[in-house]
C-alpha positions in Angstrom: -63.1 46.2 -225.9 -59.7 45.6 -224.4 -59.3 43.2 -221.5 -56.8 44.3 -218.9 -54.8 41.8 -216.8 -56.0 41.4 -213.2 -54.7 44.0 -210.8 -51.6 42.6 -209.2 -52.6 43.7 -205.7 -50.8 46.1 -203.5 -47.0 46.4 -203.5 -45.9 46.7 -199.9 -42.6 48.1 -198.6 -41.3 46.0 -195.7 -38.4 47.3 -193.6 -36.8 44.8 -191.2 -34.1 44.8 -188.6 -32.8 42.4 -186.1 -30.8 43.3 -183.0 -28.8 41.3 -180.4 -27.2 42.8 -177.4 -24.0 40.9 -176.9 -24.2 38.9 -180.2 -25.3 36.4 -179.1 -27.5 37.8 -176.4 -31.0 39.1 -175.8 -32.4 39.7 -179.3 -35.4 41.4 -180.9 -36.9 42.0 -184.3 -38.5 45.1 -185.8 -40.7 45.4 -188.9 -42.6 48.1 -190.6 -45.0 47.5 -193.5 -45.9 50.5 -195.6 -47.8 51.2 -198.8 -45.9 53.0 -201.6 -46.9 56.4 -200.4 -45.1 55.7 -197.1 -48.2 55.2 -194.9 -47.4 52.5 -192.4 -50.1 49.8 -192.3 -48.4 47.4 -189.8 -45.5 47.3 -187.4 -44.0 44.8 -185.1 -41.4 44.9 -182.3 -40.8 41.6 -180.6 -38.2 40.0 -178.4 -37.1 36.6 -179.6 -34.9 35.5 -176.6 -31.2 34.6 -177.0 -29.9 34.8 -180.6 -27.2 36.2 -182.8 -27.7 39.4 -184.7 -27.8 37.5 -188.0 -30.4 35.1 -186.6 -32.5 38.1 -185.5 -32.1 39.7 -189.0 -33.5 36.5 -190.6 -36.3 36.2 -188.0 -37.3 39.9 -188.8 -37.3 39.1 -192.5 -39.6 36.1 -192.0 -41.9 38.2 -189.8 -42.0 41.0 -192.3 -42.8 38.7 -195.2 -45.6 37.1 -193.2 -47.0 40.4 -192.3 -47.0 41.5 -196.0 -48.8 38.3 -196.9 -51.4 38.9 -194.2 -52.0 42.4 -195.7 -52.6 40.9 -199.1 -49.4 41.9 -200.9 -48.7 40.4 -204.2 -45.4 42.4 -204.6 -42.9 43.2 -201.8 -39.9 45.4 -201.5 -37.9 44.0 -198.6 -35.5 46.5 -197.2 -32.8 45.8 -194.6 -29.6 47.4 -193.3 -28.0 43.9 -193.2 -26.0 43.4 -196.3 -25.5 39.8 -195.4 -29.2 39.1 -195.3 -29.9 40.9 -198.6 -27.1 39.2 -200.4 -27.9 35.8 -199.1 -31.6 36.1 -199.9 -30.7 37.3 -203.4 -28.5 34.3 -203.9 -25.2 36.2 -204.3 -23.7 35.1 -201.0 -23.6 31.5 -199.7 -25.2 30.5 -196.5 -22.8 28.6 -194.4 -24.2 28.6 -190.9 -26.7 25.7 -190.3 -29.2 27.8 -188.4 -29.1 30.6 -190.9 -29.5 28.0 -193.7 -32.8 26.9 -192.2 -34.0 30.5 -191.9 -32.8 31.1 -195.5 -34.8 28.1 -196.8 -37.9 29.3 -195.0 -37.5 32.8 -196.2 -37.0 31.7 -199.9 -40.2 29.5 -199.6 -42.2 32.5 -198.2 -40.7 34.8 -200.9 -41.9 32.4 -203.6 -45.6 32.9 -202.5 -45.4 36.5 -203.9 -45.6 37.4 -207.5 -42.5 39.6 -207.0 -40.0 40.3 -204.3 -37.3 42.9 -204.6 -34.5 43.2 -202.1 -32.8 46.4 -201.1 -29.9 47.1 -198.8 -30.4 50.4 -197.1 -28.2 52.5 -194.8 -29.0 52.2 -191.1 -30.3 55.7 -190.9 -33.0 54.8 -193.4 -34.0 51.8 -191.3 -34.4 53.7 -188.0 -38.1 52.7 -187.4 -37.4 49.0 -187.7 -34.3 49.4 -185.5 -36.3 51.2 -182.9 -38.9 48.5 -182.9 -36.3 45.7 -182.6 -34.8 47.4 -179.5 -38.3 47.9 -178.0 -38.8 44.1 -178.6 -35.6 43.4 -176.6 -36.5 45.7 -173.8 -40.0 44.2 -173.6 -38.6 40.6 -173.6 -36.1 41.6 -170.8 -39.2 42.7 -168.8 -40.8 39.2 -168.9 -40.1 36.5 -166.4 -38.0 34.6 -169.0 -36.0 37.8 -169.8 -35.4 38.6 -166.2 -34.2 35.1 -165.6 -31.8 35.3 -168.6 -28.1 35.1 -167.8 -25.4 35.4 -170.4 -23.8 32.0 -170.9 -20.2 31.7 -169.8 -17.7 31.8 -172.6 -16.1 28.5 -173.5 -12.7 28.0 -171.9 -9.7 29.1 -174.0 -7.7 26.2 -175.2 -4.6 28.2 -176.0 -3.5 31.4 -174.4 -1.8 33.7 -176.8 
């Protein structure tokens, strides 16, 4: 009799996108979680308030990894159209921004809870569902009391006129 290793659990494909109107500005995240045959098992579109696009990208990755964990994934393929996010999470690009550094550390800790995490940079057109959900998240947030009260901060004064 041959003893097989335990089944590694499902491999989930997580597409993420973050969006910010104004960069920084009203921001949202979009996530789809699918099984390998392409069937979507979870999706999320959520407004996150005022943020930069890169902050929204990281927040989307964190939400996507959390959703994959909730669905029992042991292996994850994280796909994003943000080359910066993918390269930073893969350790090929440095993370200089202090806010992104915190998100990066949190994402790396979450990634370590899976047996395997693969990262893939995809063209925007292959990430359309996550992008759509991120924009729905922004629109939904702008319809809240907090969103309706949002006013873009004034730009800092220019010290030197050129």
